[in-house]
All heavy atoms as TSV, in Angstrom:
chain	resi	resn	atom	element	x	y	z
A	1	MET	N	N	119.874	5.005	68.865
A	1	MET	CA	C	119.059	4.233	67.950
A	1	MET	C	C	119.916	3.869	66.761
A	1	MET	O	O	120.856	4.573	66.403
A	1	MET	CB	C	117.829	5.057	67.591
A	1	MET	CG	C	117.830	5.727	66.245
A	1	MET	SD	S	116.254	6.427	65.773
A	1	MET	CE	C	115.117	5.234	66.311
A	2	LYS	N	N	119.561	2.765	66.124
A	2	LYS	CA	C	120.301	2.311	64.959
A	2	LYS	C	C	119.938	3.171	63.755
A	2	LYS	O	O	118.800	3.581	63.592
A	2	LYS	CB	C	119.958	0.845	64.664
A	2	LYS	CG	C	120.353	-0.088	65.767
A	2	LYS	CD	C	121.806	-0.328	65.774
A	2	LYS	CE	C	122.173	-1.370	66.789
A	2	LYS	NZ	N	123.574	-1.480	66.988
A	3	ARG	N	N	120.912	3.385	62.886
A	3	ARG	CA	C	120.693	4.222	61.708
A	3	ARG	C	C	119.631	3.629	60.789
A	3	ARG	O	O	118.779	4.334	60.287
A	3	ARG	CB	C	122.027	4.372	60.953
A	3	ARG	CG	C	121.922	5.257	59.735
A	3	ARG	CD	C	123.317	5.392	59.106
A	3	ARG	NE	N	123.313	6.450	58.110
A	3	ARG	CZ	C	123.106	6.236	56.814
A	3	ARG	NH1	N	122.934	5.006	56.365
A	3	ARG	NH2	N	123.110	7.254	55.969
A	4	HIS	N	N	119.664	2.307	60.609
A	4	HIS	CA	C	118.694	1.704	59.701
A	4	HIS	C	C	117.273	1.847	60.213
A	4	HIS	O	O	116.334	1.942	59.420
A	4	HIS	CB	C	119.063	0.228	59.409
A	4	HIS	CG	C	118.896	-0.682	60.562
A	4	HIS	ND1	N	117.709	-1.312	60.854
A	4	HIS	CD2	C	119.733	-1.044	61.525
A	4	HIS	CE1	C	117.847	-2.063	61.921
A	4	HIS	NE2	N	119.073	-1.912	62.376
A	5	GLU	N	N	117.082	1.901	61.532
A	5	GLU	CA	C	115.739	2.135	62.099
A	5	GLU	C	C	115.229	3.523	61.755
A	5	GLU	O	O	114.070	3.725	61.397
A	5	GLU	CB	C	115.769	1.932	63.619
A	5	GLU	CG	C	116.015	0.528	64.049
A	5	GLU	CD	C	116.218	0.391	65.540
A	5	GLU	OE1	O	116.349	1.451	66.229
A	5	GLU	OE2	O	116.238	-0.723	66.052
A	6	LEU	N	N	116.132	4.519	61.892
A	6	LEU	CA	C	115.756	5.875	61.550
A	6	LEU	C	C	115.418	6.013	60.071
A	6	LEU	O	O	114.428	6.629	59.703
A	6	LEU	CB	C	116.874	6.853	61.926
A	6	LEU	CG	C	116.656	8.309	61.556
A	6	LEU	CD1	C	115.430	8.894	62.251
A	6	LEU	CD2	C	117.895	9.117	61.888
A	7	LEU	N	N	116.244	5.405	59.206
A	7	LEU	CA	C	115.999	5.495	57.777
A	7	LEU	C	C	114.672	4.824	57.378
A	7	LEU	O	O	113.936	5.344	56.537
A	7	LEU	CB	C	117.172	4.889	56.997
A	7	LEU	CG	C	118.527	5.551	57.188
A	7	LEU	CD1	C	119.575	4.879	56.303
A	7	LEU	CD2	C	118.462	7.031	56.939
A	8	GLN	N	N	114.360	3.716	58.022
A	8	GLN	CA	C	113.096	3.039	57.761
A	8	GLN	C	C	111.941	3.913	58.187
A	8	GLN	O	O	110.921	4.005	57.462
A	8	GLN	CB	C	113.053	1.696	58.480
A	8	GLN	CG	C	111.785	0.896	58.232
A	8	GLN	CD	C	111.646	0.515	56.760
A	8	GLN	OE1	O	112.617	0.238	56.095
A	8	GLN	NE2	N	110.413	0.545	56.273
A	9	HIS	N	N	112.063	4.577	59.308
A	9	HIS	CA	C	111.019	5.492	59.792
A	9	HIS	C	C	110.816	6.646	58.808
A	9	HIS	O	O	109.670	7.037	58.491
A	9	HIS	CB	C	111.403	6.058	61.174
A	9	HIS	CG	C	110.467	7.060	61.694
A	9	HIS	ND1	N	109.212	6.759	62.158
A	9	HIS	CD2	C	110.585	8.420	61.825
A	9	HIS	CE1	C	108.590	7.881	62.532
A	9	HIS	NE2	N	109.424	8.895	62.334
A	10	LEU	N	N	111.888	7.187	58.279
A	10	LEU	CA	C	111.796	8.282	57.326
A	10	LEU	C	C	111.107	7.811	56.033
A	10	LEU	O	O	110.286	8.523	55.473
A	10	LEU	CB	C	113.175	8.866	57.009
A	10	LEU	CG	C	113.873	9.579	58.173
A	10	LEU	CD1	C	115.254	10.032	57.750
A	10	LEU	CD2	C	113.064	10.696	58.718
A	11	ARG	N	N	111.483	6.606	55.554
A	11	ARG	CA	C	110.848	6.068	54.336
A	11	ARG	C	C	109.334	5.879	54.540
A	11	ARG	O	O	108.555	6.210	53.637
A	11	ARG	CB	C	111.455	4.703	53.984
A	11	ARG	CG	C	112.738	4.815	53.246
A	11	ARG	CD	C	113.191	3.441	52.747
A	11	ARG	NE	N	114.621	3.474	52.563
A	11	ARG	CZ	C	115.517	3.011	53.416
A	11	ARG	NH1	N	115.135	2.435	54.520
A	11	ARG	NH2	N	116.794	3.105	53.146
A	12	THR	N	N	108.934	5.351	55.677
A	12	THR	CA	C	107.514	5.107	55.905
A	12	THR	C	C	106.725	6.426	56.001
A	12	THR	O	O	105.515	6.409	55.812
A	12	THR	CB	C	107.264	4.280	57.175
A	12	THR	OG1	O	107.815	4.926	58.280
A	12	THR	CG2	C	107.839	2.895	57.022
A	13	ASN	N	N	107.407	7.543	56.277
A	13	ASN	CA	C	106.745	8.826	56.373
A	13	ASN	C	C	106.945	9.664	55.123
A	13	ASN	O	O	106.764	10.879	55.136
A	13	ASN	CB	C	107.238	9.591	57.603
A	13	ASN	CG	C	106.638	9.015	58.866
A	13	ASN	OD1	O	105.430	9.156	59.110
A	13	ASN	ND2	N	107.442	8.331	59.654
A	14	GLY	N	N	107.353	9.041	54.024
A	14	GLY	CA	C	107.386	9.725	52.735
A	14	GLY	C	C	108.698	10.365	52.338
A	14	GLY	O	O	108.779	10.949	51.267
A	15	CYS	N	N	109.707	10.268	53.175
A	15	CYS	CA	C	111.000	10.873	52.820
A	15	CYS	C	C	111.800	9.902	51.920
A	15	CYS	O	O	111.516	8.706	51.918
A	15	CYS	CB	C	111.787	11.198	54.061
A	15	CYS	SG	S	111.007	12.400	55.116
A	16	TYR	N	N	112.747	10.443	51.192
A	16	TYR	CA	C	113.575	9.613	50.365
A	16	TYR	C	C	115.001	10.153	50.301
A	16	TYR	O	O	115.262	11.302	50.642
A	16	TYR	CB	C	113.010	9.484	48.929
A	16	TYR	CG	C	113.005	10.772	48.149
A	16	TYR	CD1	C	114.085	11.125	47.347
A	16	TYR	CD2	C	111.931	11.645	48.218
A	16	TYR	CE1	C	114.100	12.281	46.629
A	16	TYR	CE2	C	111.916	12.826	47.485
A	16	TYR	CZ	C	113.003	13.155	46.703
A	16	TYR	OH	O	113.008	14.333	46.008
A	17	LEU	N	N	115.923	9.271	49.923
A	17	LEU	CA	C	117.338	9.617	49.803
A	17	LEU	C	C	117.528	10.506	48.597
A	17	LEU	O	O	117.196	10.144	47.473
A	17	LEU	CB	C	118.169	8.352	49.668
A	17	LEU	CG	C	119.665	8.545	49.480
A	17	LEU	CD1	C	120.290	9.151	50.751
A	17	LEU	CD2	C	120.295	7.204	49.172
A	18	LYS	N	N	118.077	11.688	48.835
A	18	LYS	CA	C	118.361	12.628	47.716
A	18	LYS	C	C	119.708	12.308	47.103
A	18	LYS	O	O	119.838	12.177	45.889
A	18	LYS	CB	C	118.311	14.053	48.252
A	18	LYS	CG	C	118.507	15.092	47.163
A	18	LYS	CD	C	118.253	16.483	47.651
A	18	LYS	CE	C	118.388	17.448	46.525
A	18	LYS	NZ	N	117.979	18.769	46.937
A	19	ARG	N	N	120.731	12.198	47.951
A	19	ARG	CA	C	122.077	11.840	47.453
A	19	ARG	C	C	122.944	11.398	48.600
A	19	ARG	O	O	122.675	11.696	49.766
A	19	ARG	CB	C	122.729	12.977	46.698
A	19	ARG	CG	C	123.161	14.145	47.528
A	19	ARG	CD	C	123.875	15.191	46.659
A	19	ARG	NE	N	124.185	16.346	47.433
A	19	ARG	CZ	C	125.314	16.507	48.142
A	19	ARG	NH1	N	126.209	15.537	48.191
A	19	ARG	NH2	N	125.541	17.610	48.834
A	20	GLU	N	N	124.015	10.694	48.274
A	20	GLU	CA	C	124.976	10.254	49.275
A	20	GLU	C	C	126.177	11.209	49.242
A	20	GLU	O	O	126.636	11.578	48.153
A	20	GLU	CB	C	125.479	8.852	48.932
A	20	GLU	CG	C	124.458	7.781	49.108
A	20	GLU	CD	C	124.187	7.400	50.536
A	20	GLU	OE1	O	124.971	7.800	51.429
A	20	GLU	OE2	O	123.176	6.748	50.756
A	21	GLY	N	N	126.617	11.593	50.417
A	21	GLY	CA	C	127.813	12.370	50.520
A	21	GLY	C	C	128.945	11.528	51.051
A	21	GLY	O	O	128.826	10.295	51.111
A	22	ARG	N	N	130.037	12.144	51.432
A	22	ARG	CA	C	131.160	11.383	51.939
A	22	ARG	C	C	130.890	10.885	53.326
A	22	ARG	O	O	131.098	9.705	53.638
A	22	ARG	CB	C	132.404	12.256	51.938
A	22	ARG	CG	C	133.611	11.523	52.474
A	22	ARG	CD	C	134.784	12.417	52.515
A	22	ARG	NE	N	135.394	12.451	51.193
A	22	ARG	CZ	C	136.525	13.069	50.919
A	22	ARG	NH1	N	137.150	13.736	51.864
A	22	ARG	NH2	N	137.028	13.062	49.707
A	23	SER	N	N	130.378	11.729	54.236
A	23	SER	CA	C	130.165	11.308	55.595
A	23	SER	C	C	128.710	11.403	56.045
A	23	SER	O	O	128.368	11.051	57.147
A	23	SER	CB	C	131.023	12.128	56.550
A	23	SER	OG	O	130.702	13.481	56.417
A	24	HIS	N	N	127.853	11.924	55.140
A	24	HIS	CA	C	126.430	12.081	55.440
A	24	HIS	C	C	125.585	11.644	54.249
A	24	HIS	O	O	126.080	11.676	53.110
A	24	HIS	CB	C	126.072	13.526	55.781
A	24	HIS	CG	C	126.633	13.973	57.058
A	24	HIS	ND1	N	127.953	14.383	57.208
A	24	HIS	CD2	C	126.066	14.134	58.266
A	24	HIS	CE1	C	128.151	14.758	58.463
A	24	HIS	NE2	N	127.022	14.598	59.108
A	25	SER	N	N	124.361	11.290	54.516
A	25	SER	CA	C	123.384	11.055	53.443
A	25	SER	C	C	122.381	12.192	53.507
A	25	SER	O	O	121.951	12.570	54.601
A	25	SER	CB	C	122.668	9.731	53.629
A	25	SER	OG	O	123.580	8.673	53.677
A	26	LEU	N	N	121.973	12.724	52.392
A	26	LEU	CA	C	120.971	13.791	52.349
A	26	LEU	C	C	119.605	13.201	52.057
A	26	LEU	O	O	119.411	12.552	51.011
A	26	LEU	CB	C	121.334	14.845	51.330
A	26	LEU	CG	C	122.580	15.665	51.621
A	26	LEU	CD1	C	122.797	16.703	50.536
A	26	LEU	CD2	C	122.462	16.362	52.962
A	27	TRP	N	N	118.654	13.396	52.990
A	27	TRP	CA	C	117.301	12.935	52.826
A	27	TRP	C	C	116.381	14.144	52.688
A	27	TRP	O	O	116.629	15.171	53.290
A	27	TRP	CB	C	116.901	12.107	54.060
A	27	TRP	CG	C	117.484	10.728	53.982
A	27	TRP	CD1	C	118.815	10.354	54.124
A	27	TRP	CD2	C	116.774	9.520	53.710
A	27	TRP	NE1	N	118.915	9.018	53.971
A	27	TRP	CE2	C	117.682	8.484	53.699
A	27	TRP	CE3	C	115.433	9.246	53.482
A	27	TRP	CZ2	C	117.318	7.171	53.467
A	27	TRP	CZ3	C	115.070	7.951	53.244
A	27	TRP	CH2	C	116.003	6.904	53.258
A	28	THR	N	N	115.329	13.960	51.921
A	28	THR	CA	C	114.408	15.055	51.688
A	28	THR	C	C	112.978	14.597	51.929
A	28	THR	O	O	112.645	13.437	51.722
A	28	THR	CB	C	114.569	15.637	50.278
A	28	THR	OG1	O	113.767	16.787	50.136
A	28	THR	CG2	C	114.244	14.647	49.211
A	29	ASN	N	N	112.144	15.568	52.301
A	29	ASN	CA	C	110.714	15.348	52.442
A	29	ASN	C	C	110.068	16.072	51.252
A	29	ASN	O	O	110.100	17.293	51.187
A	29	ASN	CB	C	110.198	15.926	53.748
A	29	ASN	CG	C	108.744	15.629	53.969
A	29	ASN	OD1	O	108.005	15.315	53.062
A	29	ASN	ND2	N	108.309	15.765	55.219
A	30	PRO	N	N	109.514	15.333	50.277
A	30	PRO	CA	C	108.988	15.987	49.073
A	30	PRO	C	C	107.786	16.893	49.347
A	30	PRO	O	O	107.525	17.795	48.570
A	30	PRO	CB	C	108.590	14.805	48.171
A	30	PRO	CG	C	108.410	13.666	49.107
A	30	PRO	CD	C	109.340	13.885	50.236
A	31	GLN	N	N	107.057	16.685	50.433
A	31	GLN	CA	C	105.903	17.492	50.738
A	31	GLN	C	C	106.311	18.871	51.198
A	31	GLN	O	O	105.620	19.856	50.923
A	31	GLN	CB	C	105.053	16.819	51.816
A	31	GLN	CG	C	104.462	15.515	51.316
A	31	GLN	CD	C	103.859	14.682	52.442
A	31	GLN	OE1	O	104.169	14.922	53.610
A	31	GLN	NE2	N	103.010	13.757	52.092
A	32	THR	N	N	107.424	18.971	51.910
A	32	THR	CA	C	107.866	20.285	52.435
A	32	THR	C	C	109.083	20.830	51.703
A	32	THR	O	O	109.373	22.018	51.806
A	32	THR	CB	C	108.229	20.175	53.926
A	32	THR	OG1	O	109.306	19.253	54.098
A	32	THR	CG2	C	107.023	19.720	54.747
A	33	GLY	N	N	109.803	19.940	51.020
A	33	GLY	CA	C	111.028	20.388	50.335
A	33	GLY	C	C	112.235	20.507	51.250
A	33	GLY	O	O	113.306	20.888	50.804
A	34	GLN	N	N	112.086	20.154	52.520
A	34	GLN	CA	C	113.188	20.194	53.478
A	34	GLN	C	C	114.226	19.114	53.185
A	34	GLN	O	O	113.847	17.970	52.791
A	34	GLN	CB	C	112.665	20.021	54.897
A	34	GLN	CG	C	111.777	21.143	55.343
A	34	GLN	CD	C	112.528	22.409	55.622
A	34	GLN	OE1	O	113.413	22.830	54.868
A	34	GLN	NE2	N	112.169	23.058	56.684
A	35	VAL	N	N	115.469	19.422	53.346
A	35	VAL	CA	C	116.563	18.481	53.171
A	35	VAL	C	C	117.357	18.425	54.454
A	35	VAL	O	O	117.617	19.468	55.081
A	35	VAL	CB	C	117.499	18.891	51.991
A	35	VAL	CG1	C	118.663	17.962	51.877
A	35	VAL	CG2	C	116.718	18.990	50.728
A	36	GLU	N	N	117.741	17.216	54.886
A	36	GLU	CA	C	118.456	17.069	56.142
A	36	GLU	C	C	119.598	16.060	55.951
A	36	GLU	O	O	119.420	15.057	55.277
A	36	GLU	CB	C	117.528	16.604	57.251
A	36	GLU	CG	C	118.149	16.526	58.613
A	36	GLU	CD	C	118.619	17.852	59.125
A	36	GLU	OE1	O	118.054	18.899	58.764
A	36	GLU	OE2	O	119.583	17.841	59.916
A	37	ALA	N	N	120.748	16.363	56.563
A	37	ALA	CA	C	121.886	15.451	56.505
A	37	ALA	C	C	121.804	14.449	57.659
A	37	ALA	O	O	121.548	14.815	58.787
A	37	ALA	CB	C	123.175	16.274	56.630
A	38	ILE	N	N	122.022	13.192	57.318
A	38	ILE	CA	C	121.995	12.116	58.315
A	38	ILE	C	C	123.375	11.486	58.328
A	38	ILE	O	O	123.871	11.008	57.297
A	38	ILE	CB	C	120.897	11.087	57.971
A	38	ILE	CG1	C	119.588	11.808	57.985
A	38	ILE	CG2	C	120.932	9.952	58.976
A	38	ILE	CD1	C	118.395	11.001	57.666
A	39	PRO	N	N	124.035	11.500	59.475
A	39	PRO	CA	C	125.403	10.960	59.540
A	39	PRO	C	C	125.462	9.464	59.292
A	39	PRO	O	O	124.484	8.759	59.492
A	39	PRO	CB	C	125.840	11.295	60.992
A	39	PRO	CG	C	124.585	11.485	61.747
A	39	PRO	CD	C	123.557	11.966	60.785
A	40	ARG	N	N	126.597	9.020	58.825
A	40	ARG	CA	C	126.775	7.599	58.514
A	40	ARG	C	C	127.403	6.857	59.699
A	40	ARG	O	O	128.435	6.221	59.538
A	40	ARG	CB	C	127.692	7.464	57.308
A	40	ARG	CG	C	127.039	7.862	56.062
A	40	ARG	CD	C	127.360	6.798	55.018
A	40	ARG	NE	N	126.918	7.297	53.723
A	40	ARG	CZ	C	127.766	7.550	52.725
A	40	ARG	NH1	N	129.027	7.286	52.853
A	40	ARG	NH2	N	127.289	8.006	51.610
A	41	HIS	N	N	126.786	6.937	60.822
A	41	HIS	CA	C	127.216	6.188	62.004
A	41	HIS	C	C	126.227	5.055	62.241
A	41	HIS	O	O	125.040	5.194	61.876
A	41	HIS	CB	C	127.231	7.074	63.259
A	41	HIS	CG	C	128.103	8.262	63.124
A	41	HIS	ND1	N	129.472	8.162	63.096
A	41	HIS	CD2	C	127.809	9.566	63.041
A	41	HIS	CE1	C	129.991	9.380	63.005
A	41	HIS	NE2	N	129.008	10.252	62.938
A	42	VAL	N	N	126.705	3.961	62.779
A	42	VAL	CA	C	125.815	2.829	63.073
A	42	VAL	C	C	124.766	3.260	64.101
A	42	VAL	O	O	123.587	2.970	63.954
A	42	VAL	CB	C	126.605	1.600	63.569
A	42	VAL	CG1	C	125.664	0.497	63.971
A	42	VAL	CG2	C	127.565	1.137	62.494
A	43	GLU	N	N	125.195	3.952	65.124
A	43	GLU	CA	C	124.304	4.457	66.172
A	43	GLU	C	C	124.140	5.961	66.004
A	43	GLU	O	O	125.097	6.681	65.772
A	43	GLU	CB	C	124.920	4.201	67.562
A	43	GLU	CG	C	124.815	2.780	68.030
A	43	GLU	CD	C	123.431	2.407	68.476
A	43	GLU	OE1	O	122.699	3.260	68.999
A	43	GLU	OE2	O	123.066	1.233	68.264
A	44	ILE	N	N	122.900	6.412	66.106
A	44	ILE	CA	C	122.577	7.842	66.065
A	44	ILE	C	C	121.925	8.177	67.392
A	44	ILE	O	O	121.019	7.469	67.822
A	44	ILE	CB	C	121.659	8.181	64.874
A	44	ILE	CG1	C	122.375	7.901	63.591
A	44	ILE	CG2	C	121.191	9.618	64.944
A	44	ILE	CD1	C	121.585	8.129	62.327
A	45	ALA	N	N	122.408	9.239	68.028
A	45	ALA	CA	C	121.857	9.629	69.325
A	45	ALA	C	C	120.380	9.922	69.190
A	45	ALA	O	O	119.916	10.479	68.202
A	45	ALA	CB	C	122.627	10.856	69.840
A	46	ASP	N	N	119.653	9.602	70.270
A	46	ASP	CA	C	118.195	9.795	70.254
A	46	ASP	C	C	117.822	11.291	70.052
A	46	ASP	O	O	116.879	11.574	69.351
A	46	ASP	CB	C	117.577	9.263	71.547
A	46	ASP	CG	C	117.648	7.746	71.614
A	46	ASP	OD1	O	117.719	7.103	70.551
A	46	ASP	OD2	O	117.631	7.211	72.727
A	47	LYS	N	N	118.579	12.167	70.693
A	47	LYS	CA	C	118.326	13.613	70.537
A	47	LYS	C	C	118.486	14.024	69.114
A	47	LYS	O	O	117.717	14.814	68.570
A	47	LYS	CB	C	119.247	14.432	71.416
A	47	LYS	CG	C	118.833	14.542	72.837
A	47	LYS	CD	C	119.775	15.477	73.561
A	47	LYS	CE	C	119.201	15.856	74.890
A	47	LYS	NZ	N	120.054	16.835	75.565
A	48	LEU	N	N	119.498	13.506	68.423
A	48	LEU	CA	C	119.725	13.836	67.041
A	48	LEU	C	C	118.612	13.278	66.160
A	48	LEU	O	O	118.159	13.946	65.225
A	48	LEU	CB	C	121.089	13.309	66.574
A	48	LEU	CG	C	121.469	13.598	65.141
A	48	LEU	CD1	C	121.457	15.108	64.852
A	48	LEU	CD2	C	122.823	13.020	64.818
A	49	ALA	N	N	118.169	12.086	66.433
A	49	ALA	CA	C	117.059	11.479	65.669
A	49	ALA	C	C	115.800	12.352	65.783
A	49	ALA	O	O	115.112	12.575	64.784
A	49	ALA	CB	C	116.797	10.063	66.153
A	50	VAL	N	N	115.509	12.819	66.982
A	50	VAL	CA	C	114.328	13.702	67.178
A	50	VAL	C	C	114.498	14.991	66.398
A	50	VAL	O	O	113.563	15.459	65.747
A	50	VAL	CB	C	114.114	13.972	68.686
A	50	VAL	CG1	C	113.092	15.054	68.901
A	50	VAL	CG2	C	113.707	12.707	69.396
A	51	LYS	N	N	115.706	15.552	66.416
A	51	LYS	CA	C	115.978	16.782	65.693
A	51	LYS	C	C	115.835	16.595	64.194
A	51	LYS	O	O	115.288	17.445	63.502
A	51	LYS	CB	C	117.397	17.227	66.028
A	51	LYS	CG	C	117.680	18.682	65.739
A	51	LYS	CD	C	119.097	19.023	66.147
A	51	LYS	CE	C	119.089	19.789	67.427
A	51	LYS	NZ	N	120.416	20.331	67.746
A	52	ILE	N	N	116.311	15.457	63.650
A	52	ILE	CA	C	116.208	15.152	62.226
A	52	ILE	C	C	114.727	15.060	61.841
A	52	ILE	O	O	114.284	15.609	60.838
A	52	ILE	CB	C	116.976	13.885	61.884
A	52	ILE	CG1	C	118.478	14.147	61.983
A	52	ILE	CG2	C	116.603	13.378	60.495
A	52	ILE	CD1	C	119.336	12.894	61.894
A	53	CYS	N	N	113.945	14.336	62.657
A	53	CYS	CA	C	112.501	14.177	62.357
A	53	CYS	C	C	111.816	15.537	62.387
A	53	CYS	O	O	110.967	15.823	61.535
A	53	CYS	CB	C	111.868	13.226	63.388
A	53	CYS	SG	S	112.369	11.514	63.154
A	54	ARG	N	N	112.144	16.373	63.341
A	54	ARG	CA	C	111.508	17.665	63.444
A	54	ARG	C	C	111.812	18.523	62.223
A	54	ARG	O	O	110.965	19.181	61.646
A	54	ARG	CB	C	111.961	18.396	64.722
A	54	ARG	CG	C	111.200	19.677	64.965
A	54	ARG	CD	C	111.559	20.373	66.249
A	54	ARG	NE	N	112.256	19.601	67.228
A	54	ARG	CZ	C	113.424	19.936	67.749
A	54	ARG	NH1	N	114.049	21.038	67.355
A	54	ARG	NH2	N	114.032	19.176	68.635
A	55	ARG	N	N	113.084	18.498	61.799
A	55	ARG	CA	C	113.485	19.298	60.643
A	55	ARG	C	C	112.856	18.817	59.331
A	55	ARG	O	O	112.650	19.587	58.425
A	55	ARG	CB	C	115.005	19.328	60.496
A	55	ARG	CG	C	115.654	20.124	61.573
A	55	ARG	CD	C	117.151	20.153	61.379
A	55	ARG	NE	N	117.791	20.888	62.431
A	55	ARG	CZ	C	119.095	20.785	62.697
A	55	ARG	NH1	N	119.846	19.992	61.964
A	55	ARG	NH2	N	119.621	21.487	63.667
A	56	LEU	N	N	112.588	17.514	59.252
A	56	LEU	CA	C	111.952	16.941	58.045
A	56	LEU	C	C	110.434	16.937	58.166
A	56	LEU	O	O	109.758	16.457	57.270
A	56	LEU	CB	C	112.470	15.548	57.781
A	56	LEU	CG	C	113.912	15.452	57.235
A	56	LEU	CD1	C	114.357	14.000	57.171
A	56	LEU	CD2	C	114.007	16.115	55.875
A	57	SER	N	N	109.900	17.434	59.249
A	57	SER	CA	C	108.464	17.511	59.512
A	57	SER	C	C	107.774	16.172	59.457
A	57	SER	O	O	106.728	16.002	58.850
A	57	SER	CB	C	107.806	18.452	58.472
A	57	SER	OG	O	108.370	19.741	58.578
A	58	VAL	N	N	108.376	15.175	60.099
A	58	VAL	CA	C	107.769	13.866	60.272
A	58	VAL	C	C	107.622	13.599	61.750
A	58	VAL	O	O	108.293	14.222	62.589
A	58	VAL	CB	C	108.616	12.757	59.600
A	58	VAL	CG1	C	108.735	12.963	58.120
A	58	VAL	CG2	C	109.975	12.604	60.223
A	59	PRO	N	N	106.721	12.684	62.140
A	59	PRO	CA	C	106.538	12.368	63.563
A	59	PRO	C	C	107.845	11.782	64.164
A	59	PRO	O	O	108.615	11.197	63.458
A	59	PRO	CB	C	105.454	11.283	63.609
A	59	PRO	CG	C	104.886	11.255	62.238
A	59	PRO	CD	C	105.794	11.931	61.309
A	60	ASN	N	N	107.988	11.993	65.452
A	60	ASN	CA	C	109.188	11.470	66.131
A	60	ASN	C	C	109.207	9.942	66.072
A	60	ASN	O	O	108.147	9.301	65.990
A	60	ASN	CB	C	109.217	11.919	67.587
A	60	ASN	CG	C	109.581	13.378	67.717
A	60	ASN	OD1	O	110.189	13.944	66.807
A	60	ASN	ND2	N	109.224	13.971	68.810
A	61	VAL	N	N	110.387	9.380	66.159
A	61	VAL	CA	C	110.564	7.931	66.129
A	61	VAL	C	C	110.059	7.344	67.441
A	61	VAL	O	O	110.341	7.881	68.517
A	61	VAL	CB	C	112.081	7.617	65.936
A	61	VAL	CG1	C	112.293	6.135	65.935
A	61	VAL	CG2	C	112.621	8.238	64.696
A	62	LYS	N	N	109.308	6.277	67.330
A	62	LYS	CA	C	108.828	5.563	68.493
A	62	LYS	C	C	109.905	4.630	68.992
A	62	LYS	O	O	110.504	3.904	68.198
A	62	LYS	CB	C	107.554	4.766	68.191
A	62	LYS	CG	C	106.434	5.594	67.643
A	62	LYS	CD	C	105.712	6.279	68.728
A	62	LYS	CE	C	104.478	6.939	68.150
A	62	LYS	NZ	N	104.231	8.228	68.577
A	63	LYS	N	N	110.143	4.627	70.275
A	63	LYS	CA	C	111.131	3.694	70.842
A	63	LYS	C	C	110.515	2.319	70.963
A	63	LYS	O	O	109.374	2.189	71.347
A	63	LYS	CB	C	111.578	4.175	72.208
A	63	LYS	CG	C	112.507	5.335	72.136
A	63	LYS	CD	C	113.428	5.229	73.282
A	63	LYS	CE	C	114.652	6.026	72.960
A	63	LYS	NZ	N	115.720	5.771	73.865
A	64	THR	N	N	111.286	1.284	70.651
A	64	THR	CA	C	110.802	-0.080	70.756
A	64	THR	C	C	111.377	-0.781	71.929
A	64	THR	O	O	112.354	-0.375	72.509
A	64	THR	CB	C	111.117	-0.901	69.517
A	64	THR	OG1	O	112.502	-0.866	69.262
A	64	THR	CG2	C	110.336	-0.369	68.311
């Protein structure tokens, strides 16, 4: 899946960018306080996207 699709899904579910790192962006869910690193690759593996969503306590990304 494309990185921008995952980031848009996180934004619509209430998550926001906490800070930018060198090779990862840190996103947080303000409702749970969880923070997750998202790699700066154009493509993110589907398994990794599901894992990121689970750790941030948001619904899994729907495939289009």
